[in-house]
C-alpha positions, 0 to 999 in steps of 0.5 A: 311932757304928755300927748294928746291922751295925757300918755306920755312918752319914754325911752326904753331903758333896759332894752325891752318891749311889753309883750301885744296883749290882743285881748287887752287891746281889742278890749280897750278898742271896743266899739272905737276904729282904727284906720290905716291911711297909706301905701303898702307899709300901711298895708303891711301893719294893718294885716301884722295887727289881723294876724295878732288880733286873731291869734289873741282871740282865735274863735272870734267870729270876723266880719271882712267887706272889701270895696274899690279901696276899703277894707273893714274887718269887725271882730264881732265879740269887741 
């Protein structure tokens, strides 16, 4: 059964996951936003994603803005 974006979920049979490709992820989300809403677990996921993206594009210029409850991080190249 396909999801809302036309993608289907399949169980992993051989027990392996595809390696995360931060460059590909950045290109696919160019001009889009990712929002994490929730508690400390969401914060951990947010921080982990930032680390993975930084490893993929270490020379990228980033802009970080923190307001009362919101943190925005922009990778300038994407």
